[in-house]
Phi, psi and omega in degrees: 000141177284152176276356182271151181284100181263066184291332184253010180223157178282151173291163179297330179293315180294322179298311181299318181297319180291317184290323182275352176298131180089002181292345179295340178263005176106148182296315182300315179295319179296318181294319180294329182275356181281150184292162181288336178231156184204112178052039180086355178267160177243145179286127182244130178301138179223136179277343187240354179237150180292323179208140181217127177238136180223156179280120182302135176078001181292135178255107183276359184294339181291339188270113177244357180229157176226139168259133180241113177293154176305130182289140177261132181237130178214147181273160175298143181303131178083007184297314181300317180297316179300316182296323186279349180298325185250017182249144173290168183304320184288347183245014179297146177265122178266166176298327177295319176299315181299320180295320179295320178296316179297320179297320179294319178296318181299313180297316180295318181296314183300317180294318180294317182297313180297318181297324181296318180287323176299323182296338179261010175092006179278139175273133177270121184238164181242002180230148179299149176203154182301335181254021181247129176265130181263122182249131180240094181268154173214140174247108189239170181051039179293133175231108180264119187294320183217077180298144181227066185298339181271004176072024175078022182277346180282173182278337184282134176253138178242134180247133176219162175269325178218157187287324182160208181207165181198168178242132173262130167238138182220125175248136179243127179236153165292130188289338182265321182264340183080004181299134179281122184251335182191154176220135180229150179220137173204137173242127182220152172268154175291159181255095185271200180286166179283345176219163184300138178220164181297132180263130176227171177299325180292318180292321177299313181299317181297319181291319179290327176295323175297320177295319179296322177296320178301312179294317181299318180294321176300315183294312183290321178291326176296317178298319177300320180293318181295336181284350180281336179195158179298156177288127183285163173284162184305326185289347183288333179072017182291134179264146176233000000 
């Protein structure tokens, strides 16, 4: 939760809950079914995100710094149970295992996200400022196809083509006023090998880090694009 009074905007928790609702029918269907406006924001066409909402007329050129809230990571409901259906007793996934995997994902995402913005010249700050944009990311509905919490030390080998999939939700606020400026949603699968290969904790981590880099680059490049001109109203028909 932000420490700022967001009386006119949803918390990042409410935003994430609203955006991922309906993902069981697919991201494209969920995005198409979402309203044209959301909390004062307007839906903007995006070629790389499932759904994007921005504040009409907002001038992002003032923002040269970013505050990044700790990323929230959560698995798809029932994921642990699904994984354990086909596993022997010695390879069962515990809630503790799931937490360790989530912690590793959280750490990896935060470092990748910060590095992407630093590479474009943004200063990463920890306190509100008039020129700081506050970003609240979450990686939710994570589905890891073949978790390997023991680091591959067992005798059983698992082969997969890709590590899994997840949904990114991102809310952007003015760091001093708490005003909601944008919301983004995307669900993507990791980009694995062209054929099945042995799955390990290292291969899973590498594929999800590549996915996080993909999302981070979309976000930072999108902000750069938005800084070239104000966000248009829905009637303008501008494509992004």
